[in-house]
C-alpha positions in Angstrom: 109.7 -22.1 46.1 106.5 -23.5 44.5 105.1 -22.2 41.2 101.4 -21.5 41.1 99.2 -23.5 38.8 97.6 -21.4 36.0 94.1 -21.3 34.6 93.9 -19.9 31.0 90.5 -18.7 29.8 90.1 -18.4 26.0 87.0 -16.2 25.7 86.5 -15.9 22.0 85.5 -13.6 20.3 82.9 -15.2 18.1 83.8 -15.8 14.4 87.6 -15.8 15.1 88.2 -19.5 14.3 87.1 -20.7 17.8 85.5 -23.9 16.6 88.5 -25.0 14.6 90.8 -24.0 17.5 88.7 -26.0 20.0 88.7 -29.1 17.9 92.5 -28.8 17.5 93.0 -28.4 21.3 90.8 -31.5 22.1 92.4 -33.6 19.3 95.9 -32.8 20.6 95.1 -32.9 24.4 97.8 -35.5 25.1 100.6 -33.8 23.1 99.8 -30.4 24.6 99.7 -31.8 28.1 103.3 -33.0 27.5 104.2 -29.3 27.0 102.4 -28.3 30.3 99.2 -27.1 28.6 96.2 -29.1 29.7 93.0 -28.7 27.8 90.3 -29.3 30.5 88.3 -32.5 30.1 85.3 -31.2 32.0 82.9 -29.6 31.5 83.5 -30.2 27.8 80.9 -30.6 25.0 81.5 -30.3 21.3 85.1 -29.7 22.1 84.4 -26.5 24.1 83.6 -25.5 27.7 80.5 -23.4 27.2 78.8 -24.8 30.2 81.1 -22.6 32.4 79.7 -19.5 30.6 76.1 -20.7 30.2 75.8 -21.6 33.9 76.7 -18.0 34.8 74.3 -16.5 32.1 71.5 -18.8 33.2 71.9 -17.8 36.9 71.8 -14.2 35.8 68.5 -14.7 34.0 69.6 -14.7 30.4 67.3 -16.7 28.1 68.3 -15.7 24.6 70.8 -17.6 22.6 71.3 -20.2 25.3 71.1 -23.0 22.7 68.9 -25.2 24.9 71.5 -25.4 27.7 70.4 -28.1 30.1 73.4 -28.9 32.3 72.0 -29.5 35.7 75.0 -28.3 37.7 75.2 -24.8 39.1 77.9 -22.3 38.1 79.5 -22.8 41.5 79.7 -26.6 41.1 81.2 -26.3 37.6 83.8 -23.6 38.4 84.8 -25.3 41.7 85.4 -28.6 39.9 87.6 -26.7 37.4 89.6 -25.1 40.1 90.1 -28.5 41.8 91.4 -30.0 38.6 93.7 -27.1 38.1 95.2 -27.4 41.6 95.9 -31.0 40.9 98.2 -30.2 38.0 102.0 -30.4 38.4 103.7 -27.2 39.6 104.0 -24.7 36.8 101.5 -26.4 34.5 98.5 -24.7 33.0 94.8 -25.6 32.6 93.1 -24.2 29.5 89.3 -23.8 28.8 87.8 -22.3 25.7 84.3 -20.9 24.9 83.3 -17.9 22.8 80.2 -17.7 25.1 82.4 -16.1 27.7 82.6 -12.9 25.7 78.9 -12.3 26.4 79.5 -11.5 30.1 80.3 -8.0 29.1 76.7 -7.5 28.2 75.4 -9.0 31.4 76.7 -7.5 34.7 74.9 -10.0 36.9 76.8 -12.8 35.2 80.0 -10.9 35.7 79.3 -10.6 39.4 78.7 -14.3 39.7 82.0 -15.0 37.9 83.9 -12.6 40.2 82.5 -14.5 43.2 83.9 -17.7 41.9 87.3 -16.3 41.0 87.6 -14.8 44.5 87.7 -18.4 45.9 90.7 -19.3 43.7 93.2 -16.5 44.1 95.8 -19.1 44.8 95.8 -19.7 41.0 97.3 -17.6 38.3 95.0 -16.5 35.5 95.4 -15.4 31.9 92.6 -14.4 29.5 93.0 -14.9 25.7 90.8 -13.0 23.3 90.9 -12.7 19.5 89.5 -9.6 17.8 88.9 -8.7 14.2 87.8 -5.4 12.6 84.3 -4.6 13.9 82.5 -4.5 10.5 84.1 -7.8 9.4 83.0 -9.3 12.7 79.4 -8.0 12.5 79.0 -9.3 8.9 80.3 -12.7 9.9 78.2 -12.9 13.1 75.1 -11.8 11.2 75.8 -14.5 8.7 76.1 -17.0 11.5 72.8 -15.9 13.2 70.9 -16.3 9.9 72.5 -19.7 9.2 71.4 -20.9 12.7 67.8 -20.0 11.9 67.5 -16.9 14.1 65.0 -14.4 12.9 67.1 -11.3 13.2 65.7 -9.1 10.4 68.0 -7.1 8.2 71.7 -6.5 8.9 71.0 -2.9 10.1 68.2 -4.0 12.4 70.2 -6.9 13.8 73.2 -4.7 14.7 71.0 -2.0 16.2 68.5 -4.1 18.1 69.3 -7.9 18.2 73.1 -8.1 18.7 74.5 -7.6 22.2 76.8 -4.6 22.3 79.9 -6.8 22.9 79.8 -7.4 19.2 80.8 -3.9 18.3 82.0 -2.4 21.6 85.1 -4.3 22.4 85.9 -2.2 25.5 82.6 -3.4 26.9 83.4 -7.0 25.9 86.7 -6.9 27.8 85.6 -4.8 30.8 84.7 -7.8 33.1 87.9 -9.6 32.4 90.1 -6.5 32.9 88.3 -5.7 36.2 88.4 -9.2 37.6 91.9 -10.3 36.5 93.7 -7.0 35.8 95.0 -5.7 32.4 98.3 -7.6 32.7 96.4 -10.9 32.5 94.8 -10.1 29.1 96.4 -11.6 26.0 95.1 -9.7 22.9 95.4 -11.3 19.5 94.3 -10.1 16.1 92.3 -12.4 13.9 93.3 -12.0 10.3 92.3 -13.9 7.2 95.9 -15.2 6.8 95.4 -17.3 10.0 92.9 -19.5 8.1 95.8 -20.8 5.9 97.3 -24.0 7.0 98.1 -24.2 10.8 98.4 -20.4 11.1 95.7 -20.1 13.8 96.9 -22.9 15.9 100.5 -21.6 15.8 99.4 -18.1 16.6 97.3 -19.2 19.5 100.0 -21.3 21.1 102.7 -18.7 20.5 100.6 -16.2 22.4 100.8 -18.6 25.4 104.5 -19.2 25.0 104.1 -22.7 23.4 105.0 -24.1 20.1 102.9 -26.3 17.8 103.7 -30.0 18.6 105.5 -31.8 15.7 102.9 -34.6 15.6 99.9 -32.4 16.1 96.7 -33.4 14.3 95.2 -30.5 12.4 92.0 -30.5 10.4 91.9 -29.7 6.7 88.2 -28.7 6.6 86.5 -25.6 8.2 84.2 -27.1 10.9 82.0 -24.0 10.8 81.9 -22.7 7.2 80.3 -19.4 6.5 77.1 -19.5 4.6 77.3 -18.0 1.1 76.3 -14.3 1.5 74.2 -14.6 -1.6 71.8 -16.9 0.2 71.3 -14.7 3.3 68.0 -13.2 1.9 66.6 -16.7 1.1 67.6 -18.1 4.5 66.1 -15.2 6.3 62.8 -15.8 4.5 63.0 -19.5 5.3 63.5 -18.7 9.0 60.1 -17.0 9.0 58.4 -19.6 6.8 57.5 -22.1 9.4 59.4 -24.8 7.6 61.3 -27.3 9.7 65.1 -26.8 10.1 65.7 -29.9 7.9 63.5 -28.6 5.1 65.2 -25.2 5.3 68.6 -26.8 5.0 67.5 -28.8 2.0 66.3 -25.6 0.2 69.6 -23.9 1.0 71.6 -26.9 -0.2 69.7 -26.9 -3.5 70.2 -23.1 -3.8 73.9 -23.4 -3.2 74.1 -26.1 -5.8 72.3 -23.9 -8.3 74.7 -21.0 -7.6 77.7 -23.3 -7.9 76.5 -24.5 -11.2 76.0 -21.0 -12.4 79.5 -20.1 -11.3 80.9 -23.0 -13.3 78.9 -21.8 -16.4 80.3 -18.3 -15.9 83.9 -19.5 -15.7 84.8 -18.6 -19.3 88.5 -19.0 -19.9 88.7 -18.4 -23.7 86.2 -15.6 -24.0 87.3 -12.0 -23.9 87.1 -10.1 -20.6 85.0 -7.0 -20.1 88.0 -4.7 -20.3 88.8 -6.0 -23.8 85.1 -5.8 -24.8 84.9 -2.2 -23.5 88.1 -1.1 -25.4 86.9 -2.6 -28.6 83.5 -1.1 -28.4 85.0 2.4 -27.7 87.5 2.0 -30.6 84.6 1.1 -32.9 82.7 4.3 -31.8 85.8 6.3 -32.5 86.1 4.7 -36.0 82.4 5.5 -36.7 82.9 9.1 -35.5 85.5 9.6 -38.2 83.2 8.7 -41.0 81.9 11.5 -43.3 78.3 10.9 -42.4 78.8 10.8 -38.6 77.4 14.3 -38.0 74.1 12.9 -36.9 75.6 10.4 -34.5 75.7 11.2 -30.8 79.0 9.6 -30.0 79.1 11.2 -26.5 75.9 9.2 -25.6 77.4 6.0 -27.1 80.6 6.4 -25.0 78.6 7.0 -21.8 77.1 3.5 -22.0 80.0 1.2 -22.9 79.7 -2.5 -22.1 80.2 -3.3 -18.4 79.5 -6.3 -16.2 76.5 -6.3 -13.9 76.9 -4.5 -10.6 76.8 -6.5 -7.4 73.3 -5.5 -6.5 71.9 -6.4 -10.0 73.8 -9.7 -10.0 72.5 -10.6 -6.5 68.9 -9.9 -7.5 69.2 -12.0 -10.7 70.7 -14.9 -8.8 68.1 -14.7 -6.1 65.3 -14.7 -8.6 66.9 -17.7 -10.4 67.2 -19.7 -7.2 63.6 -18.9 -6.1 62.3 -19.8 -9.6 64.0 -23.1 -9.3 62.4 -23.7 -5.8 59.0 -22.7 -7.2 59.4 -25.3 -10.0 60.4 -27.9 -7.4 57.3 -27.1 -5.4 55.1 -27.3 -8.5 56.5 -30.7 -9.3 55.8 -31.9 -5.8 52.3 -30.5 -6.0 51.6 -32.3 -9.2 52.8 -35.6 -7.8 50.6 -35.1 -4.7 47.6 -34.3 -6.9 48.2 -37.5 -9.0 48.3 -39.5 -5.8 45.1 -38.0 -4.5 43.4 -38.7 -7.8 44.5 -42.4 -7.7 43.3 -42.7 -4.1 39.9 -41.2 -5.0 39.5 -43.7 -7.8 40.2 -46.5 -5.4 37.6 -45.2 -3.0 35.1 -44.8 -5.7 35.6 -48.4 -6.8 35.3 -49.7 -3.3 32.1 -47.8 -2.7 30.6 -49.1 -6.0 31.5 -52.7 -5.1 29.9 -52.2 -1.7 32.8 -53.9 0.0 34.2 -50.9 1.9 37.7 -51.9 1.0 39.7 -49.8 -1.3 40.1 -51.3 -4.8 43.2 -51.1 -7.0 43.4 -48.1 -9.3 43.1 -48.5 -13.0 46.8 -48.6 -13.6 47.3 -51.3 -10.9 44.4 -53.6 -12.0 
């Protein structure tokens, strides 16, 4: 009796280590194939198979967050090519594709219908759908950070969640609805994305374990996060830059300088020998108690003194101070550039004046170059 070939669809969710996982799968394609798990070679770009999802979304009329998708092939062509490659595998082997863009189909019924039409032509294959989910608020905060980092003008966090983010980002039932209806609930492999999975090879081991595979002994694993989260303290600055009209390169330079400024401040604040605020607070309170015991303390409002003991800045105050410091630095940078440009203009004007005075029409050298 023959064993059906299997097609595994890893559909995300966004911000659940998908980029790191996709790079791992592509880097270890040969080793994984030896275990019967084949990471599809087409249509792959940047280690992922987003063309399969984008082709469906494009055909459904979706235009937002398509990341300049230009693949000329139709959804039917791309999916049929994948089915053909899967059927060519040895008996019992699995084909695996991965893209967090798949999760968007829950927000676009027309794209779901197109997917169903393709899957109906491949019922000779077995299917599994893998999805990672994290607590909704954690996910929303991380996705908001990603959108701002990408340069998308989404407004405030509240406005983005309510009006700019597709509902699949907070309604997980909607996100999984197409996949359950097309493949059946038994085909869905649900995994929890937890912070601990970021440590070592945790994510890779968890993903493979969910599919019944182990981590290859000689697997190549990355040591650096390929899609690091932008420092949340820079969100407000980046949002302003997204609306400033500056080029993406210029915006990145500003953010890089701002991050360097915050890192330098953090290094300055890392005081190892100085007392902590708990100690400072206790000493201040003990001093007030000692003063209250003095004979002439009747006129001292010790209750008011104790109500305002030393304490570190709260998060909001600290954020505002850091933002002002960073923006002040950027203003100083802009002022320096402005002064340099003014000096250059002044020198050019002198050269033009000399040329006109000489009647040659050719610019003369400025005073400091003569």
